[in-house]
C-alpha beads as a LAMMPS data file, in Angstrom:
LAMMPS data file: protein, C-alpha beads

76 atoms
75 bonds

1 atom types
1 bond types

-500.0 500.0 xlo xhi
-500.0 500.0 ylo yhi
-500.0 500.0 zlo zhi

Masses

1 110.0

Atoms # bond

1 1 1 457.326 46.231 -465.128
2 1 1 460.542 46.080 -463.108
3 1 1 459.109 48.408 -460.427
4 1 1 456.024 46.226 -460.142
5 1 1 458.165 43.154 -459.417
6 1 1 460.295 45.129 -456.958
7 1 1 457.195 46.411 -455.153
8 1 1 455.788 42.906 -454.820
9 1 1 459.075 41.661 -453.390
10 1 1 459.700 44.612 -451.039
11 1 1 456.117 45.750 -450.423
12 1 1 456.312 45.519 -446.644
13 1 1 459.465 47.620 -446.616
14 1 1 457.818 50.382 -448.679
15 1 1 454.770 50.194 -446.391
16 1 1 456.985 50.776 -443.344
17 1 1 458.816 53.689 -444.999
18 1 1 455.493 55.365 -445.837
19 1 1 454.269 54.851 -442.266
20 1 1 457.484 56.395 -440.922
21 1 1 456.979 59.451 -443.124
22 1 1 453.391 59.817 -441.913
23 1 1 454.537 59.389 -438.301
24 1 1 457.115 62.136 -438.757
25 1 1 454.529 64.592 -440.094
26 1 1 452.060 63.598 -437.378
27 1 1 454.638 64.174 -434.620
28 1 1 455.445 67.598 -436.075
29 1 1 451.757 68.533 -435.993
30 1 1 451.480 67.122 -432.484
31 1 1 454.355 69.323 -431.302
32 1 1 452.785 72.367 -432.964
33 1 1 449.439 71.830 -431.240
34 1 1 451.176 71.142 -427.928
35 1 1 453.014 74.483 -428.171
36 1 1 449.915 76.352 -429.317
37 1 1 447.221 74.916 -427.030
38 1 1 449.050 72.878 -424.398
39 1 1 447.566 69.572 -423.339
40 1 1 444.176 69.418 -425.036
41 1 1 441.873 66.945 -426.751
42 1 1 443.593 67.637 -430.097
43 1 1 446.942 66.699 -428.572
44 1 1 445.531 63.410 -427.256
45 1 1 444.018 62.566 -430.665
46 1 1 447.380 63.086 -432.360
47 1 1 449.117 61.094 -429.611
48 1 1 446.655 58.217 -430.097
49 1 1 447.244 58.213 -433.854
50 1 1 450.983 58.301 -433.232
51 1 1 450.791 55.227 -430.986
52 1 1 448.621 53.407 -433.526
53 1 1 451.062 54.090 -436.378
54 1 1 453.991 53.060 -434.167
55 1 1 452.273 49.735 -433.460
56 1 1 451.648 49.214 -437.185
57 1 1 455.328 49.874 -437.888
58 1 1 456.402 47.395 -435.206
59 1 1 453.997 44.797 -436.582
60 1 1 455.374 45.320 -440.092
61 1 1 458.965 44.961 -438.919
62 1 1 458.059 41.840 -436.964
63 1 1 456.462 40.323 -440.079
64 1 1 459.558 41.069 -442.174
65 1 1 461.851 39.284 -439.700
66 1 1 459.483 36.333 -439.196
67 1 1 458.741 35.825 -442.895
68 1 1 459.237 32.214 -443.859
69 1 1 459.541 31.014 -440.257
70 1 1 455.845 30.405 -439.680
71 1 1 454.458 26.893 -439.751
72 1 1 450.950 25.624 -440.240
73 1 1 449.741 22.641 -438.282
74 1 1 447.073 20.559 -439.971
75 1 1 444.888 18.226 -437.961
76 1 1 444.063 15.003 -439.721

Bonds

1 1 1 2
2 1 2 3
3 1 3 4
4 1 4 5
5 1 5 6
6 1 6 7
7 1 7 8
8 1 8 9
9 1 9 10
10 1 10 11
11 1 11 12
12 1 12 13
13 1 13 14
14 1 14 15
15 1 15 16
16 1 16 17
17 1 17 18
18 1 18 19
19 1 19 20
20 1 20 21
21 1 21 22
22 1 22 23
23 1 23 24
24 1 24 25
25 1 25 26
26 1 26 27
27 1 27 28
28 1 28 29
29 1 29 30
30 1 30 31
31 1 31 32
32 1 32 33
33 1 33 34
34 1 34 35
35 1 35 36
36 1 36 37
37 1 37 38
38 1 38 39
39 1 39 40
40 1 40 41
41 1 41 42
42 1 42 43
43 1 43 44
44 1 44 45
45 1 45 46
46 1 46 47
47 1 47 48
48 1 48 49
49 1 49 50
50 1 50 51
51 1 51 52
52 1 52 53
53 1 53 54
54 1 54 55
55 1 55 56
56 1 56 57
57 1 57 58
58 1 58 59
59 1 59 60
60 1 60 61
61 1 61 62
62 1 62 63
63 1 63 64
64 1 64 65
65 1 65 66
66 1 66 67
67 1 67 68
68 1 68 69
69 1 69 70
70 1 70 71
71 1 71 72
72 1 72 73
73 1 73 74
74 1 74 75
75 1 75 76
């Protein structure tokens, strides 16, 4: 039960840590394929996935810092 409460409170942080782990593995595979085949379509696919995950990480960090600062404007 305690872990469930902790995950709800720090869910975005855990999400970012998991994305960083995936990015690390992906960059290792990218380097392997770059050494094995040079610049190829496989390399560009891994590079595209790497950029996508990096953007997700940046978005997650931005949301953590901006949490509670957002306002909603209602029109009457």
